[in-house]
C-alpha positions as CSV (number, residue, x, y, z in Angstrom):
1,M,-7.1,28.0,-22.7
2,V,-10.6,26.6,-23.3
3,S,-11.6,23.6,-21.1
4,K,-11.5,20.3,-22.9
5,L,-14.5,19.1,-20.8
6,S,-17.9,20.3,-21.9
7,S,-20.5,21.6,-19.4
8,S,-22.3,18.2,-19.4
9,E,-18.9,16.4,-18.9
10,I,-18.1,18.6,-16.0
11,I,-21.4,17.7,-14.4
12,H,-20.7,14.0,-15.0
13,F,-17.3,14.4,-13.4
14,L,-18.7,16.1,-10.3
15,L,-21.5,13.5,-10.1
16,I,-19.0,10.7,-10.3
17,L,-17.0,12.2,-7.5
18,L,-20.1,12.5,-5.3
19,I,-21.5,9.1,-6.1
20,I,-18.2,7.5,-5.2
21,L,-17.0,9.7,-2.3
22,I,-20.3,9.7,-0.2
23,P,-20.7,5.9,0.1
24,A,-16.9,5.5,0.4
25,R,-16.8,7.9,3.4
26,L,-20.0,6.5,5.0
27,L,-18.9,2.8,4.7
28,G,-15.3,3.8,5.8
29,E,-16.7,5.5,8.9
30,L,-18.9,2.5,9.6
31,C,-15.9,0.2,9.5
32,R,-14.0,2.5,11.8
33,R,-16.9,2.4,14.3
34,Y,-16.5,-1.3,14.5
35,K,-12.6,-1.0,14.8
36,L,-12.0,-2.2,11.2
37,P,-9.7,-0.3,8.7
38,A,-11.6,2.3,6.7
39,I,-10.1,0.9,3.5
40,I,-12.5,-2.1,3.8
41,G,-15.5,0.1,3.6
42,E,-14.0,2.2,0.8
43,I,-13.4,-0.8,-1.4
44,L,-16.9,-2.1,-0.6
45,A,-18.4,1.2,-1.7
46,G,-16.7,0.8,-5.0
47,I,-18.1,-2.7,-5.4
48,V,-21.6,-1.4,-4.6
49,V,-21.6,1.5,-7.1
50,G,-19.5,-0.5,-9.6
51,P,-20.4,-3.2,-12.1
52,T,-20.7,-5.8,-9.4
53,V,-23.9,-4.4,-7.8
54,L,-25.2,-1.2,-9.5
55,G,-24.1,-2.5,-12.9
56,L,-25.9,-5.8,-12.3
57,L,-29.1,-4.4,-10.8
58,F,-29.4,-1.1,-12.8
59,P,-27.1,-1.5,-15.9
60,T,-28.6,1.5,-17.7
61,A,-28.0,3.8,-14.7
62,F,-24.5,2.5,-14.4
63,D,-23.7,3.1,-18.0
64,N,-25.2,6.6,-17.9
65,I,-23.1,7.6,-14.9
66,F,-19.7,6.0,-15.7
67,L,-19.6,5.1,-19.3
68,S,-21.6,7.7,-21.2
69,A,-18.9,10.5,-20.6
70,P,-15.5,8.8,-20.9
71,H,-13.6,12.1,-20.6
72,A,-15.3,12.7,-17.2
73,F,-14.3,9.3,-15.9
74,E,-10.7,9.9,-17.1
75,A,-10.7,13.2,-15.1
76,F,-11.9,11.2,-12.1
77,D,-9.2,8.6,-12.6
78,G,-6.6,11.4,-12.6
79,I,-7.9,12.7,-9.3
80,A,-7.8,9.2,-7.8
81,N,-4.2,8.7,-9.0
82,I,-3.2,12.0,-7.3
83,G,-4.8,10.5,-4.1
84,I,-2.7,7.4,-4.2
85,I,0.5,9.4,-4.9
86,L,-0.2,11.6,-1.9
87,L,-1.1,8.6,0.2
88,M,2.3,7.0,-0.5
89,F,4.0,10.3,0.3
90,I,2.3,10.2,3.7
91,A,3.2,6.5,4.1
92,G,6.9,7.6,3.8
93,F,6.4,9.8,6.9
94,E,6.1,6.7,9.0
95,V,9.5,5.3,8.0
96,D,11.9,6.6,10.6
97,L,15.5,6.0,9.5
98,K,16.8,6.8,13.0
99,Q,14.5,4.2,14.5
100,I,15.6,1.7,12.0
101,R,19.2,2.3,13.0
102,K,18.4,2.1,16.7
103,D,16.4,-1.1,16.6
104,G,18.1,-2.4,13.5
105,K,19.4,-5.8,14.7
106,Q,16.2,-7.3,16.0
107,A,14.0,-5.6,13.5
108,V,16.1,-6.7,10.5
109,S,15.9,-10.3,11.8
110,I,12.1,-10.1,11.8
111,S,11.9,-8.2,8.6
112,L,14.3,-10.3,6.5
113,T,12.7,-13.6,7.4
114,G,9.3,-12.0,7.0
115,I,10.3,-11.0,3.5
116,I,12.4,-14.0,2.4
117,F,9.8,-16.7,3.3
118,P,6.8,-15.1,1.6
119,F,8.9,-14.1,-1.4
120,A,10.3,-17.6,-1.9
121,I,7.0,-19.4,-1.2
122,G,5.0,-16.9,-3.3
123,F,7.4,-17.1,-6.2
124,A,7.6,-20.9,-6.1
125,A,3.8,-21.4,-5.8
126,V,3.0,-19.1,-8.7
127,W,5.8,-20.5,-10.8
128,F,4.4,-24.1,-10.5
129,L,0.8,-23.1,-10.7
130,Y,1.2,-20.5,-13.5
131,E,-0.3,-22.5,-16.4
132,S,-3.3,-23.7,-14.3
133,H,-4.2,-20.6,-12.3
134,F,-2.0,-17.5,-12.9
135,T,-1.6,-17.2,-16.7
136,N,-2.2,-13.6,-17.9
137,G,-2.1,-11.2,-20.9
138,A,1.6,-10.5,-20.4
139,N,2.4,-14.2,-20.7
140,N,5.5,-13.8,-18.6
141,Q,5.9,-16.5,-16.0
142,L,9.1,-15.0,-14.4
143,V,7.7,-11.5,-13.9
144,T,4.4,-12.8,-12.6
145,S,6.1,-15.0,-10.1
146,L,8.4,-12.2,-9.0
147,F,5.4,-9.9,-8.6
148,F,3.6,-12.3,-6.4
149,G,6.6,-12.9,-4.2
150,T,6.9,-9.2,-3.7
151,A,3.2,-8.6,-3.2
152,L,3.0,-11.2,-0.5
153,S,6.1,-9.9,1.3
154,I,5.0,-6.4,2.1
155,T,3.5,-5.6,5.5
156,A,0.9,-2.8,6.0
157,L,2.8,-0.3,8.1
158,S,-0.2,1.8,8.7
159,V,-2.3,-1.1,9.9
160,I,0.4,-2.2,12.3
161,T,0.8,1.3,13.6
162,K,-3.0,1.5,14.4
163,I,-2.9,-2.0,16.1
164,L,0.0,-0.9,18.3
165,L,-1.8,2.3,19.2
166,D,-5.0,0.5,20.1
167,L,-2.9,-1.8,22.4
168,D,-1.0,1.1,23.9
169,L,2.3,-0.7,22.7
170,L,3.6,1.9,20.2
171,T,6.2,3.3,22.6
172,T,7.3,0.0,24.2
173,R,10.4,-1.9,23.2
174,I,8.4,-4.6,21.4
175,G,6.2,-2.0,19.7
176,N,9.3,-0.2,18.4
177,I,10.8,-3.4,17.1
178,V,7.6,-4.4,15.3
179,L,7.2,-1.0,13.8
180,T,10.8,-0.8,12.7
181,A,10.5,-4.3,11.1
182,A,7.4,-3.1,9.2
183,M,9.3,0.0,8.0
184,V,12.1,-2.2,6.7
185,D,9.5,-4.5,5.0
186,D,7.8,-1.5,3.4
187,F,11.1,0.0,2.1
188,L,12.6,-3.3,0.7
189,G,9.2,-4.3,-0.7
190,W,8.9,-1.1,-2.8
191,I,12.5,-1.4,-4.0
192,L,11.7,-5.0,-5.1
193,F,8.5,-3.8,-6.8
194,S,10.3,-1.0,-8.6
195,V,12.8,-3.5,-10.0
196,I,9.9,-5.8,-11.2
197,I,8.2,-2.8,-12.9
198,Q,11.5,-2.2,-14.7
199,L,11.8,-5.8,-15.8
200,M,8.3,-5.6,-17.2
201,H,8.7,-2.4,-19.1
202,V,12.1,-3.1,-20.6
203,G,11.1,-6.3,-22.2
204,K,9.7,-9.8,-21.7
205,G,12.4,-11.2,-19.4
206,E,15.1,-9.3,-21.2
207,A,15.4,-6.3,-18.9
208,S,18.4,-4.1,-19.1
209,F,20.8,-4.5,-16.2
210,W,21.4,-0.8,-16.2
211,S,17.7,0.1,-16.0
212,V,17.4,-1.8,-12.8
213,I,20.6,-0.3,-11.4
214,I,19.4,3.2,-12.2
215,V,16.2,2.7,-10.1
216,V,18.2,1.4,-7.2
217,L,20.7,4.2,-7.5
218,Y,17.9,6.7,-7.5
219,A,16.5,5.2,-4.3
220,V,20.0,5.4,-2.7
221,F,20.4,9.0,-3.8
222,M,17.0,10.1,-2.4
223,L,18.0,8.7,1.0
224,T,21.4,10.4,1.0
225,G,22.2,13.4,-1.1
226,G,18.6,13.8,-2.2
227,R,17.5,13.9,1.4
228,W,20.0,16.7,2.1
229,L,18.7,18.6,-0.9
230,I,15.1,18.1,0.3
231,H,16.0,19.5,3.7
232,K,17.7,22.6,2.1
233,L,14.7,23.3,-0.1
234,M,12.3,22.9,2.9
235,A,14.5,25.3,4.9
236,I,14.1,27.9,2.1
237,A,10.3,27.4,1.9
238,G,9.9,27.3,5.7
239,K,11.5,30.6,6.6
240,G,9.1,33.2,7.9
241,E,5.6,32.6,9.3
242,K,3.8,31.3,6.2
243,P,3.2,27.6,6.8
244,G,1.5,27.2,3.4
245,R,4.8,27.6,1.6
246,A,6.4,24.6,3.4
247,L,3.3,22.5,2.6
248,T,3.4,23.6,-1.1
249,M,7.1,22.8,-1.3
250,G,6.6,19.4,0.2
251,V,3.8,18.5,-2.2
252,C,5.8,19.8,-5.2
253,L,8.8,17.7,-4.2
254,C,6.6,14.7,-4.0
255,L,5.2,15.3,-7.5
256,I,8.7,16.0,-8.9
257,S,10.0,12.7,-7.5
258,A,6.9,10.9,-8.8
259,C,7.6,12.3,-12.3
260,A,11.2,11.2,-12.0
261,T,10.3,7.6,-11.2
262,E,7.7,7.5,-13.9
263,A,10.3,8.7,-16.4
264,L,12.6,5.9,-15.1
265,G,9.9,3.3,-15.9
266,V,8.7,2.9,-12.3
267,R,5.3,4.1,-11.0
268,G,5.2,7.6,-9.5
269,I,4.0,6.2,-6.1
270,F,7.6,4.9,-5.5
271,G,9.1,8.4,-6.0
272,A,6.4,9.9,-3.7
273,F,7.2,7.3,-1.0
274,L,11.0,8.1,-1.2
275,V,10.3,11.9,-0.7
276,G,8.1,11.1,2.2
277,I,10.9,9.3,3.9
278,G,13.4,12.1,3.1
279,I,11.1,14.9,4.3
280,N,10.0,13.1,7.5
281,D,12.5,14.6,9.9
282,S,12.6,18.1,8.4
283,K,11.9,20.6,11.1
284,Y,10.2,22.9,8.5
285,F,7.7,20.2,7.5
286,T,6.1,20.1,10.9
287,D,3.5,17.8,12.5
288,K,0.9,20.4,11.6
289,H,1.8,20.2,7.9
290,K,1.6,16.4,8.1
291,H,-1.8,16.5,9.9
292,V,-3.3,18.9,7.3
293,L,-2.1,16.8,4.4
294,H,-3.0,13.5,6.1
295,Q,-6.6,14.6,6.9
296,F,-7.3,15.8,3.4
297,T,-5.7,12.8,1.7
298,I,-7.2,10.1,4.0
299,N,-10.7,11.6,4.1
300,V,-11.1,12.9,0.5
301,L,-8.6,11.7,-2.0
302,A,-7.6,8.2,-0.8
303,P,-11.3,7.0,-0.6
304,L,-11.7,7.9,-4.2
305,F,-8.8,5.7,-5.2
306,F,-9.8,2.7,-3.1
307,A,-13.5,2.9,-4.2
308,S,-12.2,3.0,-7.8
309,V,-10.8,-0.5,-7.2
310,G,-14.4,-1.8,-7.1
311,L,-15.3,0.1,-10.3
312,R,-12.6,-1.7,-12.4
313,L,-13.8,-5.3,-11.8
314,N,-17.0,-7.3,-11.5
315,F,-16.3,-9.1,-8.3
316,I,-19.0,-11.7,-8.8
317,A,-18.2,-12.6,-12.4
318,N,-14.5,-12.8,-11.6
319,F,-14.7,-14.7,-8.3
320,N,-12.7,-17.9,-8.3
321,L,-12.8,-19.6,-4.9
322,E,-9.8,-21.9,-5.7
323,I,-7.6,-18.9,-6.6
324,V,-8.7,-16.9,-3.5
325,L,-7.9,-19.9,-1.2
326,I,-4.5,-20.5,-2.8
327,I,-3.5,-16.8,-2.4
328,L,-4.9,-16.6,1.2
329,I,-3.2,-19.8,2.4
330,I,0.2,-19.0,0.7
331,A,0.2,-15.4,2.0
332,C,-0.7,-16.3,5.6
333,V,1.4,-19.4,6.1
334,A,4.5,-17.8,4.5
335,K,4.3,-14.5,6.5
336,L,3.4,-16.2,9.8
337,V,6.2,-18.7,9.5
338,G,8.8,-16.1,8.3
339,A,8.0,-13.4,10.8
340,G,7.5,-16.0,13.6
341,I,11.0,-17.4,13.1
342,G,12.5,-14.0,12.9
343,S,10.8,-13.0,16.2
344,A,12.0,-16.1,17.9
345,L,15.6,-15.6,16.7
346,S,15.5,-12.0,17.9
347,G,14.9,-13.2,21.5
348,M,11.1,-12.9,21.9
349,T,9.0,-15.4,23.8
350,K,6.6,-17.8,22.1
351,N,3.5,-15.6,22.7
352,E,5.4,-12.4,21.6
353,S,6.6,-14.2,18.5
354,I,3.1,-15.3,17.5
355,A,1.7,-11.8,18.2
356,V,4.4,-10.2,16.1
357,A,3.9,-12.7,13.3
358,F,0.2,-11.9,13.1
359,G,0.9,-8.2,13.2
360,M,3.4,-8.6,10.3
361,N,0.8,-10.6,8.5
362,A,-1.5,-7.6,8.2
363,R,-1.7,-6.4,4.6
364,G,-3.1,-3.0,3.5
365,S,-3.2,-0.3,0.9
366,Q,0.2,-1.3,-0.6
367,E,-1.1,-4.7,-1.7
368,I,-4.2,-3.1,-3.3
369,V,-2.0,-0.6,-5.1
370,L,0.4,-3.3,-6.3
371,G,-2.4,-5.5,-7.4
372,L,-4.1,-2.8,-9.3
373,L,-0.9,-1.8,-11.1
374,G,-0.2,-5.5,-11.8
375,M,-3.7,-5.9,-13.3
376,Q,-3.3,-2.8,-15.4
377,A,0.0,-4.0,-16.7
378,K,-1.5,-7.4,-17.4
379,I,0.9,-9.2,-15.0
380,I,-2.2,-10.7,-13.2
381,S,-5.7,-11.4,-14.3
382,G,-9.0,-10.1,-12.8
383,P,-9.7,-13.2,-10.7
384,V,-6.1,-13.1,-9.3
385,F,-6.5,-9.4,-8.4
386,E,-9.7,-10.2,-6.7
387,G,-7.9,-12.9,-4.7
388,L,-5.3,-10.3,-3.6
389,V,-8.0,-7.9,-2.5
390,I,-9.8,-10.5,-0.4
391,M,-6.5,-11.7,1.1
392,T,-5.8,-8.1,2.1
393,V,-9.2,-7.6,3.7
394,V,-9.0,-10.9,5.6
395,T,-5.5,-10.3,7.0
396,M,-6.5,-6.7,8.1
397,V,-9.5,-8.0,9.9
398,I,-7.8,-11.0,11.8
399,S,-4.4,-9.5,12.6
400,G,-5.5,-7.0,15.3
401,P,-7.6,-9.3,17.5
402,I,-5.1,-12.2,17.4
403,M,-2.1,-10.0,18.0
404,K,-4.0,-8.5,21.0
405,Y,-4.9,-11.9,22.4
406,Y,-1.3,-13.2,22.4
407,F,0.2,-9.9,23.8
408,L,-2.4,-10.0,26.7
409,K,-1.6,-13.7,27.2
410,E,2.1,-12.9,27.5
411,Q,1.3,-10.1,30.0
412,K,-0.8,-12.4,32.2
413,L,2.0,-15.0,32.1
414,V,4.6,-12.4,33.1
415,S,2.3,-11.1,35.9
416,S,1.7,-14.5,37.3
417,T,5.5,-15.3,37.5
418,T,6.4,-12.0,39.3
C-alpha cells in the first residue's frame, strides 16, 4: 500500500512533532523543577507555538508550519489522540477497587458531597447564565448545563496522588481516604460524562433511554465479567518470559475497549479508562509494564496532546475575564464546600477537612480533555473552554501549598496537645 502522505507532508508531520514536543517537554520540566504539574508547561508550550503567540507575531511561519499541509496536521492529531487514550488507560491504574471497598464509607461521604455540590451549583449557574454567557453552536441549554456540572465535579486523581506523595501522606489513613474519594470522583465523573455524550449524540434533548442504559451496562460489565475476561487474556499473554507480550495485550485491550465505547457513541477515552481499572490488579501486567507505558506516554505522547490544546484556540482573542471569573468562583466554592462538608461528616477535624477540601479541589488533565471534547462537539464556546483551562491551572497551582499548610497546622496542634 502506498503512503497517502507525500514526502513533503511527512517532513511537515515530523517538523510539527518536533516543534511541539521540544518546547512542551522543556516547559513541562521547568514546571516540575518549581514543583508545579508538568501539564501547565505543556499547555503553555502549545499557546506559544500556536495562534496566540507564534500566529500573532509570525503569521506566515505559523501558516507554513501548521496550515500549509493539512494531512500532516491530521496525522499529528491522530498521534495526539492516541496519547490521551493511553493517558486515560494509565489513569485507570490508579483506581484501586479493593481500596475503595476498604475505605468506602468515609471516602464515599467525601466523594458524594464533592460531586453533588459542584454538579448542582455548576448546573444551576450555567442554566441561569446560559443566554448571557454560555450559549454555543449546539444551542442545547440542558446538555451544556449537564456538561458543566460534570466538568466541575471531577477531581484530578493524579494531582492529588502527587500532593500526597510530596507530603509523605499517601500511606496514612487520611491519605488513603482522600485518594479513595478521588478514585470514586473520577469513576462517577466519567460515567456522568459518558451519559452526557450519549445525550448529545442521540439528539437535541431527545436521547434514547436505551442508549444511556447501554453505556452504563458496558461500564458495569467491564468492572465485573469484563474484568474477569481481561485477567484471563492477560494470563495467556503473560505466560513465559516475554514481557513484551503482556504489554502488547494490555495496549490492544485498551484500544479494543476504546473502539467499543466510540461505537456506543461515547469517546474512546472512557473505554480506555475502564480497561485500566480492570487490568490494574492483574499479576501479569506488572509494575514494570506500567512503568514502561507510563514513561513513554507521560514524556512523549501526552505532551503532544496537551500542547495541541494551545494550537486550537487563540487565548488572547478568546479571553473573557467575566467568564473566567464565573467559572473559577463556581468551581472553587462548590468543590470546597462539598468536599469540606463530606470530610467533616466523615469525622475529620476542621484543619483536616479544609486540607482535604483543597486537595479535592485540584483539577487536572480530565477537565482539559472534557473541555476539548465539549468544544469540538460545540457544547461550549472558545471563551468558555479557555475559562475551564485557566480554572484547571489555577486549582492545580493552589491546591498543594494550601493542603500542605493545613495538614502541617493539624500536626502541630496534635503535637502540642500530646
